N, C-alpha and C positions, 0 to 999 in steps of 0.2 A: 504494500500500500504506500502511496506517495505521502511522505510526511516531512514537514519542516517546522521546527519549533517556532511558534508564534505566527507563522505564515502557513500553517498546516492546511488551511482550508482554501482550496483553489476553486475557481468558477467551474460549474458543471455545465456541459453543453446544453443549449436551449432545448434540445430534443427531450430532455427530462422534464421540462416544465409541464407538459401534458400529463406525464406519468404522475408527477407530484400532485397535480391538481385533482386527478382522479383517485389517488390513493387514499386520501384522508388519513386520520389516525385516531387513536384513543386507546384507553386501557383495554386489556384483554377481557374476554368473557369465556366462561366454560359451560358447555352444554352436554347433556347425555341423551342418547336416543330413547332410553327407557329409564324410568325411575328405578332406583335401587341398584343400578349398575355399580360395580366396584370402581375404584379410582383408576385402575390400570386400563379400563376400557373407556374412560371418560375422555371426550375430546377436549383438548386444551388449545386455546387460540392465543398466540402471542404476536405482538407487533414489534418490529425492529426498525429503527431509523439509522441512517448512515449517509455520509456524503461520498461522492465518488463519480468518476466518469463511467460510461457504459461498460468498458472493459473491466474496471474494478468491481462494478456491481455484479458482474458474472462470477468473479472470484469469491465475493461474499456469499453468493448463492450456493457455491459449492459447500461451504460450511453448513449452511442451513439444510441443504438436501441430505447431507451425510447424517445430520442429527435426526431429522424427521424419518429417515429410513430406519434408523435404530429405534426410534420412538414413534411408531406409526400413528399413535393417538394424538400427536402434537402437530399443530398447524402453525407455521410461522410466516407472517407476511412482511416482506421487506419493503420499507417505505423510503425511497431515495429523496433526499432533501438537498437543494442546491447549497454548495459550500459557502457561497456569499450570503451571509445572514444566518448560517446554520445555528450558531450559538444563541442568537437572539430568539430564533424560532423555538429552540429547545427550552430556553428559560421561560418563554411565554406559555408554552404547553405545560410545563411543570407547575407554574404558578396557577394555571387554569384547571389543573387536575385532569388533563386529557393527553398527557404525554405517552409515548410508546412504553411497552414493558421493558425493553432493553434498547440501548442506544450507544453510538459512538460518542466519545467525549474528547475534545481537544485538550492538549496538555495545559494550556492557559485557562481553559474553562473549568477544569477539574476542581481547582481551589474554590471557585464560586459555588459549585454544587455541594462540595463538602461543607462549606460554611453555612449554606442555607438549608442543609438537612434534606436534600432531594434524593440522595442515593442510599440504597440498601447496603448494610454492612455485610460483606461476604466472608469475613474472617472465620466465624464459627462454622459456616457451611463448608468452607474449604478444608476443615479438619475431618469431615465426615467421609464415609465411603462413597457417597453419592456424587462427590465432587470429582471432576475429571482432572483437576489441576491442584497442585499444592504450592504454597508460597515459596518453598525452597527451590522450585523449578526455575525461578527467574533470578537474574543477577540483582544484587541489592540496589545498584544504581539506577534501575529501570522503574522503580515504583513512583518516583516523583511525588506529586501532591496526592496521589491516590492512596497512600498509606499514611495514616495519622496515628502514631503510636502503634498499638496492636490491631487497630481497625483497618480493614481493607475495603475501599469503596470503588475500586475499578482495577482491571488487569489489562496490561498492554497486550494487544493481539499480535503484534510483531514489532519490529523496530527498524530504524534507519540510521545507524551510526555514521558520524561525519568522517569522511576521508577526502583526499584530494585526487582528482582525475588529472592525468597529464597526457598531452597529445604526443604520442611517440613519433609520429611522422614529422612534426615540426622539429622536435629535438634532433632527430636523425638527419633531416635535410639541412639543418643549420650547423650540425656538428657540435651540438651542445651536450655536455655530460648530463645524463638523465637523473632525476631524483632517486631512482632505484640504485643507480651506481653509487651515488652519495650515501644512500642508506646502507648498502652492503659494506661500505668502508667505515660505517659508524659516524658519518659526517653529514647526515641529513638534518641540518640545523638552520638557524636563522641566517647565518652567514652564507650558507649554500643557497637558501631561498633568495636572498638578496642578489647573489651572483647570477643565478639562472634567470631571474626576472629582468635583471639589467641587460643580459645578453639577448633575451627575447625582445626587449624594447629596442635595443640598438639595431636589431635586425628588422625592425619595422612591424613587429608583432606586439600584441598585448601580453604582458607577462602573466598576470593573474587577475581574475575578476572575482571580487568578493562581495559579501552582503553583511548588513549590520548585525544580524542575529548570530553570526559566528564569532563575535568578539570575545566571548567567554573562553572559547577554545584557544584563541591567541593568548589570553591571560594565563590560562593553565599551562600552555606550552612553555611559558617562561617561569613556571613554578610560582605564579602569582595566584591571588585569590580575590574573588568578589565577596565570598562568604566563607566563614570558617566552618569547622566541623560541627558546630552547634547551630549553624544557620544564622549567625550574626553577620551583619553587613560590615565589611572591612576594606572595601576597595579604595576608599578615600585616604586610607593610611597605609596602603600596601604598595611599596615602591615598585615591586615587580609587575603589579597590575598596571600602574602608570607607565612603566617602561614599555609594556606590550602595546598599549594603546598608542603611544608615541611612535613605536616601530611601524605599526600599520599606517599611521598617518604620514610618517616620513616617506614611506614607499609610495604612497599616493601622490605626495607632493613632487616626488622625483619622476612620476609617470610610469613607475614599474608595476603598479597595481591600479586597477580601475574599479570604481564602485559601481555595482550593478544598477543602483538607483539613479545613476547619472547617464545611463545609456539612452539613446534615442528611443522613442516609443516603438515597440515592436521588435526591438533588437535586444534579446535576452542573452545571458551568458551561455545558455545551451546552444542557441543558434550560432553564436560566434565560435564556440568550440567546434561545432560540426562543420563550420566553413573554414576551419584551420586558421582562424585569426587570433586565437589566444592559446597560450601554452598550458595554463593550469587553471582549473576551477575547483570549487569545493561543493560537495553535496553528499547526500546519502545514496543509497542504491537506486533511487527512483529514476536517475538519468540513464542507467545501464540499458534498459530495453530499447530506448530511442537511439542511443549512441551505437548500439550493436547492429542496428539495421542499416547504418550508413556504410556503404562499400568503400568510400574513400577516406574513412576515419580509422586510425589506429590509436588505441589508448590503453592505459593501464591505471591501476590505483596505486597510491602511495600514502603511507601514514603521515599525519601532520608533523611538520618539522618541529623539533624540540630545541629549546635554548637552555637546557639543563644537562646534567650528566646522564640523564635517562634517555634511551632511544625513543621511548613512548611515554607521553604524558596523557592524562585524561582528555577526552573530547566530548562534545555535546552529542546526545543521542535523541534525535527527534522521535517522538512516539505519539500514539493516541491510545485511549483506553476504551474498554467495553465495560459497561456498567448496567446495573439493574435499578429501575424506578422503585423507590421506596413505597410508592402507593400502588404498585402492580397487584392485581388480584391473584396472580399466579406466581408468587415469589419463588417458591421452591423449584418449579419447572423453569422459571426464568434463570435462576442461579445455575441449575444443571446445564442449561443451554450455553450460558456465558462461559462456564468453566470448560465445557467441551470445545467451544469455538476457539478459545485461547490455549488449549492444551497442546501437547506434542502431536496428538493425532489430528486435531483441528487445524493447527498451523501447517502441518505437512500436507494436508488435503488442499489448503488454500494457496500455499507458497510453491509447491512442486511445479516446476515449469514456469514459474512467475519470478523473474529476476529483479523485481522492483523493490523487494524488502528483504529483511534478514530476520530469521526466527528470534523471538525474544525468550524462547524456552530452550532448555538444554536438551541435547540428545539427537538433534536433527540438523547438525551443522553441515552435513553433506549436501543439503539444498544449496548452500553457498559454494562449498569447495568443489562440487562436481561440475561447476561451470568452468570449462576449460578454454572458453573463448578469450578470457582475460587472464593474464598470468598470475596476479596476486590477489585473489578474492579473500584470502585469509586476513587481510588487514581489516575487513569489516568485523570479523569475529574478535580480533584483538581490540578493536575500538569498542565493541559491545561490552566486553568484559571490563575494560578500564574506564568506560565513560559514565556520564550522568545524564539522566533525563531532567527536563525542566521541572522544578519543584523539589528536587533532592536537596539535602542540606547544603551541599557545596554549590548548588545551582538553585538557590532559594527563590529567585525572582518569580518563578511560576506559582509560588504559593500565595503571592500577594495579588489579589484581583486587580487587573489593569496595569500592573507595574511593567510587565514585559513590553507592552506597547509604548509606555513612557520612555523606557530606557532606549528602545530602538529609535524613537524619535530623536533623541539626543545624538546617538551615533550617526543618524542620517544627516544631521546638521554638520557634524564633524567631517564626514566623508564627502559632503558636498562642498567643503571648504568654507562654510558659513560661520564656524566657530572653532576655537583652538582646543587643544587637549585639556588644559586646566579648566576652562569654562565647561567643557563637556563633563568632566568628572564632578565638578561642583554642582552642576544641574542634576546629574544622575543621583548624587548623594542627597540633594534636597528632595527630589521626587521619592527616592527610596525611603528616607526617614519619615516623610509625611505619610505615605501610603502604608508603611509598616506600622506606624502608630495607629492609624485608623483601623487597620486590620486587627491589631491586638486588642483594641478597645471593643471591637465588634465580636470578639470571641470570649 
């Protein structure tokens, strides 16, 4: 599934509008053809909402079909919702009492739903034999805001760890040493990144195109912190965080990196990569299917360059969650379905043959490593194990409703050249302290 932290919801083609309009939604109802039937023969109707393009909706349906085949008395209706406005629609439905039984939740939305008590707690159910998934099946860094103490309000259905893609053809044609060669020498660091992006720029190419939401990965790659292990904001007094932000901005000023938000309308980083105009871009696995279809494109993955003594530092892991409506009339069946959908079996069914996401559950890594078309898919698995989802203690921004958007707005101004590093950090700190105070007062 295509996922990007804070920008996770992309527009769904207009063809879905008719489907959405006809689908309707509401809490499930249960009916029996005869009174006195036992629970195993009772028909259970569940509704599920999710965003996604037509191809993604077909993948979701695989998980639904597999579950209903195993549980023939259960009927599940998938209600596609346009990603533009998905969060607001879901919040409105929950407030009005007519939300679906189960639904996708974006990483930045999860904290709002936990805070307003909209989600069922899955923790006790996951301890039972009826649950298809156990908490220990997932890396600690992938719970984000869905785990509050011992309570679990959602489970990530897959993940998209952040790596860099590099254009092998450009590096080869220009005779530039590749990121992988630096990595093999133990020298894939900031100095190497500076060197290759300069050579790419000097050769008339874009060195790297980046986005605001990846800034925490740059901070971590320098051993810096935005938040400490207790979830306390520390970026304003963390020299390594400041150094990372300055490093990125300096490269932008030198023309070695380009901010995706400054590109002309209709000219995205993916299009520039496919047209061999840029050497390096950053993304999860969602770009792989599109890139793999381009006959004139040769690419590989590389882990994020580090500026510490470690070859690999943590990276951001964009995710989305699957959750149960607290007011669902069929909570037990809804929980069974959700844990199946996100389980090893459920993820294998949905992700096999689909190279746009990485399993969030252990035991099915061959879905990634079996892809022999790209040389180093294992970097996604390394990133999954080392990384953090938005809302984790070290990536606490996602726990504060609305904060992710405010922080990205400040980085946007920085990377557009409209404000300097110190002003950016000052403004982020003010926004963070204010919203964090409001958040704590509301809990």
